[in-house]
Each structure stands twice: as structure tokens, then as C-alpha cells.
py3Dmol code that shows the C-alpha trace and the ligand (Angstrom):
import py3Dmol

protein = """\
ATOM      1  CA  UNK A   1     -25.403  -9.653-113.704  1.00  0.00           C
ATOM      2  CA  UNK A   2     -26.312 -12.705-111.670  1.00  0.00           C
ATOM      3  CA  UNK A   3     -29.788 -14.082-112.406  1.00  0.00           C
ATOM      4  CA  UNK A   4     -31.927 -16.282-110.169  1.00  0.00           C
ATOM      5  CA  UNK A   5     -35.061 -18.049-111.310  1.00  0.00           C
ATOM      6  CA  UNK A   6     -37.226 -19.279-108.483  1.00  0.00           C
ATOM      7  CA  UNK A   7     -40.272 -18.921-106.296  1.00  0.00           C
ATOM      8  CA  UNK A   8     -41.683 -15.778-104.714  1.00  0.00           C
ATOM      9  CA  UNK A   9     -43.988 -16.765-101.927  1.00  0.00           C
ATOM     10  CA  UNK A  10     -46.064 -16.027 -98.882  1.00  0.00           C
ATOM     11  CA  UNK A  11     -44.697 -18.328 -96.203  1.00  0.00           C
ATOM     12  CA  UNK A  12     -46.356 -19.397 -92.976  1.00  0.00           C
ATOM     13  CA  UNK A  13     -43.741 -20.681 -90.554  1.00  0.00           C
ATOM     14  CA  UNK A  14     -44.362 -22.325 -87.218  1.00  0.00           C
ATOM     15  CA  UNK A  15     -41.570 -22.866 -84.692  1.00  0.00           C
ATOM     16  CA  UNK A  16     -41.884 -24.116 -81.076  1.00  0.00           C
ATOM     17  CA  UNK A  17     -42.387 -20.554 -79.856  1.00  0.00           C
ATOM     18  CA  UNK A  18     -43.644 -18.451 -82.739  1.00  0.00           C
ATOM     19  CA  UNK A  19     -46.022 -18.414 -85.699  1.00  0.00           C
ATOM     20  CA  UNK A  20     -45.252 -16.106 -88.632  1.00  0.00           C
ATOM     21  CA  UNK A  21     -48.166 -15.952 -91.063  1.00  0.00           C
ATOM     22  CA  UNK A  22     -48.032 -15.038 -94.744  1.00  0.00           C
ATOM     23  CA  UNK A  23     -44.612 -13.431 -94.612  1.00  0.00           C
ATOM     24  CA  UNK A  24     -42.340 -12.763 -97.551  1.00  0.00           C
ATOM     25  CA  UNK A  25     -40.582 -15.932 -98.701  1.00  0.00           C
ATOM     26  CA  UNK A  26     -39.686 -18.031-101.703  1.00  0.00           C
ATOM     27  CA  UNK A  27     -36.333 -19.175-102.983  1.00  0.00           C
ATOM     28  CA  UNK A  28     -35.783 -16.202-105.318  1.00  0.00           C
ATOM     29  CA  UNK A  29     -36.441 -13.731-102.534  1.00  0.00           C
ATOM     30  CA  UNK A  30     -33.944 -15.219-100.140  1.00  0.00           C
ATOM     31  CA  UNK A  31     -31.434 -15.711-102.914  1.00  0.00           C
ATOM     32  CA  UNK A  32     -31.827 -12.100-104.098  1.00  0.00           C
ATOM     33  CA  UNK A  33     -31.320 -10.525-100.696  1.00  0.00           C
ATOM     34  CA  UNK A  34     -28.193 -12.626-100.078  1.00  0.00           C
ATOM     35  CA  UNK A  35     -26.670 -12.133-103.527  1.00  0.00           C
ATOM     36  CA  UNK A  36     -27.280  -8.366-103.480  1.00  0.00           C
ATOM     37  CA  UNK A  37     -24.670  -8.077-100.718  1.00  0.00           C
ATOM     38  CA  UNK A  38     -22.039  -8.958-103.332  1.00  0.00           C
ATOM     39  CA  UNK A  39     -23.179  -7.356-106.606  1.00  0.00           C
ATOM     40  CA  UNK A  40     -26.001  -6.897-109.109  1.00  0.00           C
ATOM     41  CA  UNK A  41     -28.713  -9.549-109.141  1.00  0.00           C
ATOM     42  CA  UNK A  42     -31.937  -9.915-111.122  1.00  0.00           C
ATOM     43  CA  UNK A  43     -34.876 -12.147-110.256  1.00  0.00           C
ATOM     44  CA  UNK A  44     -37.171 -14.128-112.524  1.00  0.00           C
ATOM     45  CA  UNK A  45     -40.372 -15.232-110.854  1.00  0.00           C
ATOM     46  CA  UNK A  46     -44.125 -14.832-110.761  1.00  0.00           C
ATOM     47  CA  UNK A  47     -46.509 -13.198-108.338  1.00  0.00           C
ATOM     48  CA  UNK A  48     -50.287 -12.923-108.283  1.00  0.00           C
ATOM     49  CA  UNK A  49     -52.452  -9.848-108.029  1.00  0.00           C
ATOM     50  CA  UNK A  50     -52.531 -10.229-104.236  1.00  0.00           C
ATOM     51  CA  UNK A  51     -48.792  -9.513-103.960  1.00  0.00           C
ATOM     52  CA  UNK A  52     -48.159  -5.986-102.626  1.00  0.00           C
ATOM     53  CA  UNK A  53     -46.030  -3.744-104.802  1.00  0.00           C
ATOM     54  CA  UNK A  54     -44.339  -2.579-101.555  1.00  0.00           C
ATOM     55  CA  UNK A  55     -42.664  -6.021-101.271  1.00  0.00           C
ATOM     56  CA  UNK A  56     -41.118  -5.561-104.715  1.00  0.00           C
ATOM     57  CA  UNK A  57     -40.047  -2.062-103.659  1.00  0.00           C
ATOM     58  CA  UNK A  58     -38.224  -3.567-100.668  1.00  0.00           C
ATOM     59  CA  UNK A  59     -36.294  -5.780-103.096  1.00  0.00           C
ATOM     60  CA  UNK A  60     -35.541  -2.844-105.374  1.00  0.00           C
ATOM     61  CA  UNK A  61     -34.410  -0.753-102.410  1.00  0.00           C
ATOM     62  CA  UNK A  62     -31.645  -3.357-101.943  1.00  0.00           C
ATOM     63  CA  UNK A  63     -30.584  -2.920-105.579  1.00  0.00           C
ATOM     64  CA  UNK A  64     -32.301  -6.120-106.736  1.00  0.00           C
ATOM     65  CA  UNK A  65     -33.580  -5.975-110.328  1.00  0.00           C
ATOM     66  CA  UNK A  66     -37.203  -7.116-110.498  1.00  0.00           C
ATOM     67  CA  UNK A  67     -37.913  -6.612-114.219  1.00  0.00           C
ATOM     68  CA  UNK A  68     -37.996 -10.419-114.527  1.00  0.00           C
ATOM     69  CA  UNK A  69     -40.833 -10.723-112.005  1.00  0.00           C
ATOM     70  CA  UNK A  70     -44.123 -11.255-113.838  1.00  0.00           C
ATOM     71  CA  UNK A  71     -47.417 -10.269-112.252  1.00  0.00           C
ATOM     72  CA  UNK A  72     -50.360 -12.384-113.415  1.00  0.00           C
ATOM     73  CA  UNK A  73     -53.976 -12.704-112.313  1.00  0.00           C
ATOM     74  CA  UNK A  74     -54.475 -15.143-109.447  1.00  0.00           C
ATOM     75  CA  UNK A  75     -53.030 -15.940-106.066  1.00  0.00           C
ATOM     76  CA  UNK A  76     -49.318 -15.928-105.222  1.00  0.00           C
ATOM     77  CA  UNK A  77     -47.579 -19.191-104.329  1.00  0.00           C
ATOM     78  CA  UNK A  78     -48.038 -20.161-100.677  1.00  0.00           C
ATOM     79  CA  UNK A  79     -45.961 -22.480 -98.560  1.00  0.00           C
ATOM     80  CA  UNK A  80     -46.267 -23.428 -94.909  1.00  0.00           C
ATOM     81  CA  UNK A  81     -43.815 -25.338 -92.776  1.00  0.00           C
ATOM     82  CA  UNK A  82     -43.398 -26.411 -89.171  1.00  0.00           C
ATOM     83  CA  UNK A  83     -40.280 -26.928 -87.065  1.00  0.00           C
ATOM     84  CA  UNK A  84     -40.714 -28.883 -83.900  1.00  0.00           C
ATOM     85  CA  UNK A  85     -38.038 -28.988 -81.205  1.00  0.00           C
ATOM     86  CA  UNK A  86     -35.283 -29.848 -83.631  1.00  0.00           C
ATOM     87  CA  UNK A  87     -34.937 -26.747 -85.804  1.00  0.00           C
ATOM     88  CA  UNK A  88     -33.021 -28.858 -88.325  1.00  0.00           C
ATOM     89  CA  UNK A  89     -36.111 -30.891 -89.198  1.00  0.00           C
ATOM     90  CA  UNK A  90     -38.916 -29.299 -91.159  1.00  0.00           C
ATOM     91  CA  UNK A  91     -42.266 -30.607 -92.177  1.00  0.00           C
ATOM     92  CA  UNK A  92     -44.179 -28.968 -95.058  1.00  0.00           C
ATOM     93  CA  UNK A  93     -47.733 -28.484 -93.829  1.00  0.00           C
ATOM     94  CA  UNK A  94     -49.203 -26.702 -96.837  1.00  0.00           C
ATOM     95  CA  UNK A  95     -48.235 -26.024-100.437  1.00  0.00           C
ATOM     96  CA  UNK A  96     -50.435 -24.018-102.801  1.00  0.00           C
ATOM     97  CA  UNK A  97     -48.714 -23.522-106.146  1.00  0.00           C
ATOM     98  CA  UNK A  98     -51.302 -21.041-107.421  1.00  0.00           C
ATOM     99  CA  UNK A  99     -49.710 -18.842-110.138  1.00  0.00           C
ATOM    100  CA  UNK A 100     -46.376 -20.638-109.706  1.00  0.00           C
ATOM    101  CA  UNK A 101     -48.018 -23.791-111.073  1.00  0.00           C
ATOM    102  CA  UNK A 102     -48.266 -22.294-114.574  1.00  0.00           C
ATOM    103  CA  UNK A 103     -44.975 -20.376-114.333  1.00  0.00           C
ATOM    104  CA  UNK A 104     -43.250 -20.026-117.660  1.00  0.00           C
ATOM    105  CA  UNK A 105     -40.027 -18.131-117.007  1.00  0.00           C
ATOM    106  CA  UNK A 106     -39.200 -15.485-119.565  1.00  0.00           C
ATOM    107  CA  UNK A 107     -35.844 -13.811-119.188  1.00  0.00           C
ATOM    108  CA  UNK A 108     -35.854 -10.108-120.019  1.00  0.00           C
ATOM    109  CA  UNK A 109     -33.469  -9.365-122.899  1.00  0.00           C
ATOM    110  CA  UNK A 110     -30.915  -7.791-120.543  1.00  0.00           C
ATOM    111  CA  UNK A 111     -30.728 -10.995-118.461  1.00  0.00           C
ATOM    112  CA  UNK A 112     -29.972 -13.321-121.400  1.00  0.00           C
ATOM    113  CA  UNK A 113     -26.338 -12.321-121.631  1.00  0.00           C
ATOM    114  CA  UNK A 114     -25.748 -12.863-117.895  1.00  0.00           C
ATOM    115  CA  UNK A 115     -22.678 -14.856-117.042  1.00  0.00           C
ATOM    116  CA  UNK A 116     -24.079 -16.353-113.844  1.00  0.00           C
ATOM    117  CA  UNK A 117     -27.386 -18.020-113.200  1.00  0.00           C
ATOM    118  CA  UNK A 118     -28.986 -19.988-110.366  1.00  0.00           C
ATOM    119  CA  UNK A 119     -31.903 -22.270-111.100  1.00  0.00           C
ATOM    120  CA  UNK A 120     -33.659 -22.533-107.787  1.00  0.00           C
ATOM    121  CA  UNK A 121     -35.792 -25.566-106.984  1.00  0.00           C
ATOM    122  CA  UNK A 122     -38.477 -26.055-109.613  1.00  0.00           C
ATOM    123  CA  UNK A 123     -39.509 -28.508-112.283  1.00  0.00           C
ATOM    124  CA  UNK A 124     -36.453 -29.654-114.292  1.00  0.00           C
ATOM    125  CA  UNK A 125     -38.346 -28.893-117.517  1.00  0.00           C
ATOM    126  CA  UNK A 126     -38.777 -25.276-116.440  1.00  0.00           C
ATOM    127  CA  UNK A 127     -35.150 -25.097-115.325  1.00  0.00           C
ATOM    128  CA  UNK A 128     -34.101 -26.252-118.816  1.00  0.00           C
ATOM    129  CA  UNK A 129     -36.337 -23.637-120.439  1.00  0.00           C
ATOM    130  CA  UNK A 130     -34.272 -21.036-118.620  1.00  0.00           C
ATOM    131  CA  UNK A 131     -31.021 -22.601-119.813  1.00  0.00           C
ATOM    132  CA  UNK A 132     -32.304 -22.366-123.392  1.00  0.00           C
ATOM    133  CA  UNK A 133     -32.628 -18.590-123.021  1.00  0.00           C
ATOM    134  CA  UNK A 134     -29.123 -17.926-121.762  1.00  0.00           C
ATOM    135  CA  UNK A 135     -26.635 -16.980-124.472  1.00  0.00           C
ATOM    136  CA  UNK A 136     -23.199 -17.822-123.108  1.00  0.00           C
ATOM    137  CA  UNK A 137     -23.304 -18.336-119.370  1.00  0.00           C
ATOM    138  CA  UNK A 138     -20.034 -18.801-117.506  1.00  0.00           C
ATOM    139  CA  UNK A 139     -21.541 -20.685-114.580  1.00  0.00           C
ATOM    140  CA  UNK A 140     -24.998 -22.132-114.032  1.00  0.00           C
ATOM    141  CA  UNK A 141     -25.855 -23.901-110.772  1.00  0.00           C
ATOM    142  CA  UNK A 142     -29.136 -25.627-109.965  1.00  0.00           C
ATOM    143  CA  UNK A 143     -31.075 -26.795-106.938  1.00  0.00           C
ATOM    144  CA  UNK A 144     -33.650 -29.561-106.937  1.00  0.00           C
ATOM    145  CA  UNK A 145     -35.680 -31.485-104.371  1.00  0.00           C
ATOM    146  CA  UNK A 146     -36.847 -35.002-103.492  1.00  0.00           C
ATOM    147  CA  UNK A 147     -40.200 -34.403-105.245  1.00  0.00           C
ATOM    148  CA  UNK A 148     -38.439 -34.096-108.648  1.00  0.00           C
ATOM    149  CA  UNK A 149     -35.708 -36.678-107.986  1.00  0.00           C
ATOM    150  CA  UNK A 150     -38.415 -39.267-107.239  1.00  0.00           C
ATOM    151  CA  UNK A 151     -41.039 -38.152-109.744  1.00  0.00           C
ATOM    152  CA  UNK A 152     -39.000 -36.895-112.697  1.00  0.00           C
ATOM    153  CA  UNK A 153     -35.634 -38.605-112.308  1.00  0.00           C
ATOM    154  CA  UNK A 154     -34.770 -38.755-116.004  1.00  0.00           C
ATOM    155  CA  UNK A 155     -35.490 -35.055-116.454  1.00  0.00           C
ATOM    156  CA  UNK A 156     -33.348 -34.220-113.431  1.00  0.00           C
ATOM    157  CA  UNK A 157     -30.487 -36.340-114.828  1.00  0.00           C
ATOM    158  CA  UNK A 158     -30.857 -34.558-118.185  1.00  0.00           C
ATOM    159  CA  UNK A 159     -30.657 -31.184-116.466  1.00  0.00           C
ATOM    160  CA  UNK A 160     -27.593 -32.236-114.494  1.00  0.00           C
ATOM    161  CA  UNK A 161     -25.708 -32.913-117.728  1.00  0.00           C
ATOM    162  CA  UNK A 162     -26.343 -29.309-118.799  1.00  0.00           C
ATOM    163  CA  UNK A 163     -25.374 -27.352-115.659  1.00  0.00           C
ATOM    164  CA  UNK A 164     -21.971 -26.633-114.120  1.00  0.00           C
ATOM    165  CA  UNK A 165     -22.938 -27.409-110.570  1.00  0.00           C
ATOM    166  CA  UNK A 166     -25.626 -28.125-107.989  1.00  0.00           C
ATOM    167  CA  UNK A 167     -26.351 -26.789-104.517  1.00  0.00           C
ATOM    168  CA  UNK A 168     -28.506 -29.425-102.859  1.00  0.00           C
ATOM    169  CA  UNK A 169     -29.088 -30.807 -99.375  1.00  0.00           C
ATOM    170  CA  UNK A 170     -27.697 -34.031 -97.966  1.00  0.00           C
ATOM    171  CA  UNK A 171     -30.891 -36.013 -98.429  1.00  0.00           C
ATOM    172  CA  UNK A 172     -31.160 -34.981-102.073  1.00  0.00           C
ATOM    173  CA  UNK A 173     -27.520 -35.882-102.763  1.00  0.00           C
ATOM    174  CA  UNK A 174     -27.990 -39.364-101.258  1.00  0.00           C
ATOM    175  CA  UNK A 175     -31.224 -39.863-103.194  1.00  0.00           C
ATOM    176  CA  UNK A 176     -29.672 -38.750-106.497  1.00  0.00           C
ATOM    177  CA  UNK A 177     -26.636 -40.937-106.068  1.00  0.00           C
ATOM    178  CA  UNK A 178     -28.307 -43.901-104.376  1.00  0.00           C
ATOM    179  CA  UNK A 179     -25.609 -43.889-101.658  1.00  0.00           C
ATOM    180  CA  UNK A 180     -25.747 -43.159 -97.969  1.00  0.00           C
ATOM    181  CA  UNK A 181     -22.125 -42.053 -97.488  1.00  0.00           C
ATOM    182  CA  UNK A 182     -22.239 -38.318 -98.125  1.00  0.00           C
ATOM    183  CA  UNK A 183     -18.744 -37.968 -99.552  1.00  0.00           C
ATOM    184  CA  UNK A 184     -19.337 -40.854-101.942  1.00  0.00           C
ATOM    185  CA  UNK A 185     -22.780 -39.444-102.811  1.00  0.00           C
ATOM    186  CA  UNK A 186     -21.400 -35.973-103.586  1.00  0.00           C
ATOM    187  CA  UNK A 187     -18.652 -37.404-105.779  1.00  0.00           C
ATOM    188  CA  UNK A 188     -21.174 -39.621-107.566  1.00  0.00           C
ATOM    189  CA  UNK A 189     -23.435 -36.603-108.216  1.00  0.00           C
ATOM    190  CA  UNK A 190     -20.419 -34.744-109.714  1.00  0.00           C
ATOM    191  CA  UNK A 191     -19.972 -37.707-112.094  1.00  0.00           C
ATOM    192  CA  UNK A 192     -23.559 -37.281-113.315  1.00  0.00           C
ATOM    193  CA  UNK A 193     -22.436 -34.054-115.011  1.00  0.00           C
ATOM    194  CA  UNK A 194     -22.202 -31.079-112.659  1.00  0.00           C
ATOM    195  CA  UNK A 195     -18.518 -30.857-111.761  1.00  0.00           C
ATOM    196  CA  UNK A 196     -19.285 -28.619-108.786  1.00  0.00           C
ATOM    197  CA  UNK A 197     -21.380 -30.135-106.020  1.00  0.00           C
ATOM    198  CA  UNK A 198     -22.240 -28.270-102.830  1.00  0.00           C
ATOM    199  CA  UNK A 199     -24.083 -30.360-100.271  1.00  0.00           C
ATOM    200  CA  UNK A 200     -25.823 -28.451 -97.487  1.00  0.00           C
ATOM    201  CA  UNK A 201     -26.236 -30.205 -94.163  1.00  0.00           C
ATOM    202  CA  UNK A 202     -28.221 -27.620 -92.204  1.00  0.00           C
ATOM    203  CA  UNK A 203     -26.711 -27.003 -88.777  1.00  0.00           C
ATOM    204  CA  UNK A 204     -23.995 -29.488 -89.666  1.00  0.00           C
ATOM    205  CA  UNK A 205     -22.445 -27.314 -92.337  1.00  0.00           C
ATOM    206  CA  UNK A 206     -21.635 -28.163 -95.913  1.00  0.00           C
ATOM    207  CA  UNK A 207     -19.418 -30.143 -98.219  1.00  0.00           C
ATOM    208  CA  UNK A 208     -17.991 -28.911-101.500  1.00  0.00           C
ATOM    209  CA  UNK A 209     -16.779 -31.301-104.161  1.00  0.00           C
ATOM    210  CA  UNK A 210     -14.889 -29.635-107.010  1.00  0.00           C
ATOM    211  CA  UNK A 211     -12.050 -30.627-109.254  1.00  0.00           C
ATOM    212  CA  UNK A 212     -11.669 -33.957-107.501  1.00  0.00           C
ATOM    213  CA  UNK A 213     -11.225 -32.389-104.035  1.00  0.00           C
ATOM    214  CA  UNK A 214     -13.577 -32.517-101.041  1.00  0.00           C
ATOM    215  CA  UNK A 215     -13.851 -29.448 -98.812  1.00  0.00           C
ATOM    216  CA  UNK A 216     -15.941 -29.656 -95.652  1.00  0.00           C
ATOM    217  CA  UNK A 217     -17.021 -26.592 -93.646  1.00  0.00           C
ATOM    218  CA  UNK A 218     -19.052 -26.504 -90.410  1.00  0.00           C
ATOM    219  CA  UNK A 219     -21.974 -24.119 -89.981  1.00  0.00           C
ATOM    220  CA  UNK A 220     -21.339 -20.844 -88.196  1.00  0.00           C
ATOM    221  CA  UNK A 221     -22.117 -21.628 -84.530  1.00  0.00           C
ATOM    222  CA  UNK A 222     -25.347 -19.890 -83.529  1.00  0.00           C
ATOM    223  CA  UNK A 223     -26.743 -20.279 -80.054  1.00  0.00           C
ATOM    224  CA  UNK A 224     -30.255 -19.435 -81.081  1.00  0.00           C
ATOM    225  CA  UNK A 225     -31.946 -20.228 -84.373  1.00  0.00           C
ATOM    226  CA  UNK A 226     -35.225 -18.331 -84.790  1.00  0.00           C
ATOM    227  CA  UNK A 227     -36.163 -19.532 -88.275  1.00  0.00           C
ATOM    228  CA  UNK A 228     -33.937 -21.464 -90.688  1.00  0.00           C
ATOM    229  CA  UNK A 229     -36.366 -21.092 -93.627  1.00  0.00           C
ATOM    230  CA  UNK A 230     -34.526 -19.827 -96.666  1.00  0.00           C
ATOM    231  CA  UNK A 231     -31.090 -20.545 -95.236  1.00  0.00           C
ATOM    232  CA  UNK A 232     -30.285 -22.849 -98.168  1.00  0.00           C
ATOM    233  CA  UNK A 233     -31.322 -20.199-100.690  1.00  0.00           C
ATOM    234  CA  UNK A 234     -29.330 -17.550 -98.821  1.00  0.00           C
ATOM    235  CA  UNK A 235     -26.336 -19.873 -98.898  1.00  0.00           C
ATOM    236  CA  UNK A 236     -26.755 -20.215-102.674  1.00  0.00           C
ATOM    237  CA  UNK A 237     -27.243 -16.466-103.131  1.00  0.00           C
ATOM    238  CA  UNK A 238     -24.112 -15.531-101.211  1.00  0.00           C
ATOM    239  CA  UNK A 239     -22.133 -18.373-102.802  1.00  0.00           C
ATOM    240  CA  UNK A 240     -23.032 -17.318-106.342  1.00  0.00           C
ATOM    241  CA  UNK A 241     -22.825 -13.602-105.508  1.00  0.00           C
ATOM    242  CA  UNK A 242     -19.267 -14.120-104.300  1.00  0.00           C
ATOM    243  CA  UNK A 243     -18.298 -16.177-107.371  1.00  0.00           C
ATOM    244  CA  UNK A 244     -19.869 -13.665-109.786  1.00  0.00           C
ATOM    245  CA  UNK A 245     -18.026 -10.804-108.095  1.00  0.00           C
ATOM    246  CA  UNK A 246     -14.740 -12.730-108.222  1.00  0.00           C
ATOM    247  CA  UNK A 247     -15.335 -13.466-111.908  1.00  0.00           C
ATOM    248  CA  UNK A 248     -13.724 -16.901-111.781  1.00  0.00           C
ATOM    249  CA  UNK A 249     -14.692 -20.253-110.348  1.00  0.00           C
ATOM    250  CA  UNK A 250     -11.322 -21.673-109.373  1.00  0.00           C
ATOM    251  CA  UNK A 251     -11.347 -24.053-106.401  1.00  0.00           C
ATOM    252  CA  UNK A 252      -9.848 -21.268-104.212  1.00  0.00           C
ATOM    253  CA  UNK A 253     -12.804 -18.980-105.125  1.00  0.00           C
ATOM    254  CA  UNK A 254     -15.359 -21.759-104.566  1.00  0.00           C
ATOM    255  CA  UNK A 255     -13.937 -22.474-101.101  1.00  0.00           C
ATOM    256  CA  UNK A 256     -14.239 -18.808-100.111  1.00  0.00           C
ATOM    257  CA  UNK A 257     -17.745 -18.742-101.617  1.00  0.00           C
ATOM    258  CA  UNK A 258     -18.772 -21.620 -99.305  1.00  0.00           C
ATOM    259  CA  UNK A 259     -17.549 -19.590 -96.346  1.00  0.00           C
ATOM    260  CA  UNK A 260     -19.611 -16.557 -97.394  1.00  0.00           C
ATOM    261  CA  UNK A 261     -22.630 -18.740 -98.121  1.00  0.00           C
ATOM    262  CA  UNK A 262     -22.349 -20.156 -94.618  1.00  0.00           C
ATOM    263  CA  UNK A 263     -22.058 -16.707 -93.025  1.00  0.00           C
ATOM    264  CA  UNK A 264     -25.020 -15.147 -94.811  1.00  0.00           C
ATOM    265  CA  UNK A 265     -27.158 -18.215 -94.141  1.00  0.00           C
ATOM    266  CA  UNK A 266     -26.377 -17.878 -90.443  1.00  0.00           C
ATOM    267  CA  UNK A 267     -27.658 -14.276 -90.389  1.00  0.00           C
ATOM    268  CA  UNK A 268     -30.868 -15.402 -92.045  1.00  0.00           C
ATOM    269  CA  UNK A 269     -31.494 -17.867 -89.204  1.00  0.00           C
ATOM    270  CA  UNK A 270     -31.536 -15.057 -86.665  1.00  0.00           C
ATOM    271  CA  UNK A 271     -35.004 -13.786 -87.657  1.00  0.00           C
ATOM    272  CA  UNK A 272     -38.179 -14.843 -89.457  1.00  0.00           C
ATOM    273  CA  UNK A 273     -38.730 -14.369 -93.189  1.00  0.00           C
ATOM    274  CA  UNK A 274     -36.226 -11.901 -94.701  1.00  0.00           C
ATOM    275  CA  UNK A 275     -36.258  -9.697 -91.620  1.00  0.00           C
ATOM    276  CA  UNK A 276     -32.575  -9.984 -90.825  1.00  0.00           C
ATOM    277  CA  UNK A 277     -31.582  -9.671 -94.490  1.00  0.00           C
ATOM    278  CA  UNK A 278     -33.471  -6.390 -94.949  1.00  0.00           C
ATOM    279  CA  UNK A 279     -30.831  -4.507 -92.973  1.00  0.00           C
ATOM    280  CA  UNK A 280     -27.811  -6.772 -93.287  1.00  0.00           C
ATOM    281  CA  UNK A 281     -24.758  -4.908 -94.599  1.00  0.00           C
ATOM    282  CA  UNK A 282     -21.641  -6.130 -96.450  1.00  0.00           C
ATOM    283  CA  UNK A 283     -19.574  -4.829 -93.499  1.00  0.00           C
ATOM    284  CA  UNK A 284     -21.452  -7.109 -91.071  1.00  0.00           C
ATOM    285  CA  UNK A 285     -20.914 -10.047 -93.451  1.00  0.00           C
ATOM    286  CA  UNK A 286     -17.188  -9.265 -93.658  1.00  0.00           C
ATOM    287  CA  UNK A 287     -16.879  -9.051 -89.909  1.00  0.00           C
ATOM    288  CA  UNK A 288     -18.575 -12.408 -89.360  1.00  0.00           C
ATOM    289  CA  UNK A 289     -16.509 -13.962 -92.148  1.00  0.00           C
ATOM    290  CA  UNK A 290     -13.331 -12.871 -90.372  1.00  0.00           C
ATOM    291  CA  UNK A 291     -14.632 -14.158 -87.035  1.00  0.00           C
ATOM    292  CA  UNK A 292     -15.542 -17.473 -88.654  1.00  0.00           C
ATOM    293  CA  UNK A 293     -12.153 -17.835 -90.383  1.00  0.00           C
ATOM    294  CA  UNK A 294     -10.532 -17.230 -87.007  1.00  0.00           C
ATOM    295  CA  UNK A 295     -12.704 -19.904 -85.357  1.00  0.00           C
ATOM    296  CA  UNK A 296     -11.655 -22.391 -88.029  1.00  0.00           C
ATOM    297  CA  UNK A 297      -7.938 -21.813 -87.529  1.00  0.00           C
ATOM    298  CA  UNK A 298      -6.233 -24.810 -85.950  1.00  0.00           C
TER     299      UNK A 298
END
"""
ligand_1 = """\
23
AMP
P -35.057 -23.378 -97.874
O -35.318 -23.234 -96.408
O -33.727 -22.779 -98.308
O -35.267 -24.757 -98.381
O -36.134 -22.465 -98.651
C -37.463 -22.367 -98.252
C -38.228 -21.458 -99.201
O -38.490 -22.205 -100.396
C -39.544 -20.999 -98.657
O -39.535 -19.582 -98.604
C -40.610 -21.488 -99.608
O -41.518 -20.474 -100.004
C -39.843 -21.979 -100.811
N -40.371 -23.293 -101.258
C -40.785 -24.338 -100.509
N -41.212 -25.353 -101.289
C -41.063 -24.948 -102.581
C -41.352 -25.555 -103.852
N -41.882 -26.785 -103.972
N -41.029 -24.848 -104.964
C -40.518 -23.626 -104.866
N -40.228 -22.995 -103.695
C -40.506 -23.636 -102.566
"""
view = py3Dmol.view(width=600, height=400)
view.addModel(protein, "pdb")
view.setStyle({"model": 0}, {"cartoon": {"style": "trace"}})
view.addModel(ligand_1, "xyz")
view.setStyle({"model": 1}, {"stick": {}})
view.zoomTo()
view.show()
């Protein structure tokens, strides 16, 4: 099984023409929906007593294992963000950690022998606590964010020496490496420990650095982006779901995984929250992947 440890949230998202209030969000949610298109996935997270059981049932209806989701007294994590005219630029307008602030991830016994694990954005200390519970993982990738890179740099660097790869955005890669050239930054991050570095550039696509090679891929061209929230987590979910299903992480597999990550992330941008992911099918993903591969042919 593929395991993801991350946030489960109520998101409030404002775009130039819509406001979605207290909708299902959080990195683990987006990751889970995306990964479930490729194979079994289990989530580790925390929700408060205000979190409706029906939301967890939606996850389970997609075959997502929720035995790792703890319910504790208190309020669920809340996040709010605003996109102005440029849907590539987001401003966080509210962050209430609530029960996520005291989150101590405990992997159910059945998750500890998982071969594949994604450590979504969170404190590096908590991410390491998850690593300590995994018996013999084949591939662990992590995400992080500017908050931790600036405030807990040594802990982030320690974590990077223990994981096989990172999936981070362009700003984070430049901040980690202290370089403004993205290719140089990605290579420098790989030298910090994680041999596999995927840098997400929003509407500008992504860059994979693995085994000394650099593989760029544009984003799938969408004419309308309704809500890009969670696109990065969907990218990671599809990327890892594809790799876990393939059972190897050769460069050829990683390159294909980037393509699938890009495709599933594009679907997520077509609607708010997880609305597009609720009904997305593997057949639709395959069709768009073929269309995309055709567009890339020169
Ligand atoms: P993305 O657009 O891929 O960066 O993911 C956005 C999702 O991450 C939203 O659904 C938020 O609920 C969640 N999120 C935002 N900030 C944090 C944070 N500091 N820790 C954990 N999850 C977060």
C-alpha cells in the first residue's frame, strides 16, 4: 500500500469570481483521491469532532483506507487562500491549525510495512516520526514549505538526508538551495540527500532531476482554471500512485509518473475542492495522458 501523512482540512478559497467556504481540503485528501486512481492508498491524518463522517465515507467510497485518520476532540484544521487575477499566485489569508497543531501521527500496524510513503507538508520533526515507524520502505518522498525551510532549516536538512526524494515547488527549491537558477537549484537539492527531486512550477509545468538527468515537462494546457488548490498534492498523489503500481523507480518510470502527476493535477484545477476528483475515472486519466503525450510529440 501507498501511505500519505498530511493535513485534512476545511478550506475557504476565493478566486476572482467565486468563493467556496469550508470545503473539503488538506494535502492528504487531495493526495488520496489522486493516488486512488492507481492503486491502494491509506491516509494518516487528524480531524476534529466537527468533521462529518460523510466526508470520510466519500474517501472510503473511492477505496481510500482511512484507518489512519484519528478523530480527536476539537476543531479540524482550517486554511483559507485567495487567488487574484493571476491564478498562479496564492495568498494565504487564514490558517487555524486547531487539532493539526498537536498532531502526532501513528501509523496503523498494517501501514508500517508499506513500501511507498509520502510525507506531505508538515513539521520536519513530525515527518521524521513517520519515517521511524516504517519498517522497510522502498521509496519515501517528502514535501515541505517556506515556513519550515526558513524556521527549521537544520531539521529540514536532516529529513532530506533520510528520504529518497522531494516534491516541492520552485520557490522552495530555490530557497533550499540558495540559488535562483531552477535547474541548478534542483540539482543542488538532490545533492542534499534526496536523489529524486521534482520541482513543481504551477502553470509552467515541472522539472524532474533523477540519476543525474534533468527532465522538464510543461503543464497540461487548460483554458480555464477554476481552482488550483491541491494541484501540487494531486500531482504528488498521482506521481507516487503510478510509481507504487509500477513497483520500480527507474528513471523511465519516474518520467511517466511526472506525466500522470501533471494530468491528474490538471483535472483538479477544473473545479473547487475535490469536486472533479470525486468522479474522475482511470479511463479519463488515460485518455488525457494519451492526448498530452500526443501534444508533446515533436
Ligand atoms: P497545494 O495547493 O497543493 O499547495 O495544497 C493546498 C492544500 O494544502 C489545502 O487544501 C490546504 O488545506 C493545505 N494546507 C495549506 N497550508 C498548510 C499547512 N501549513 N500545513 C498543512 N496543510 C496545509
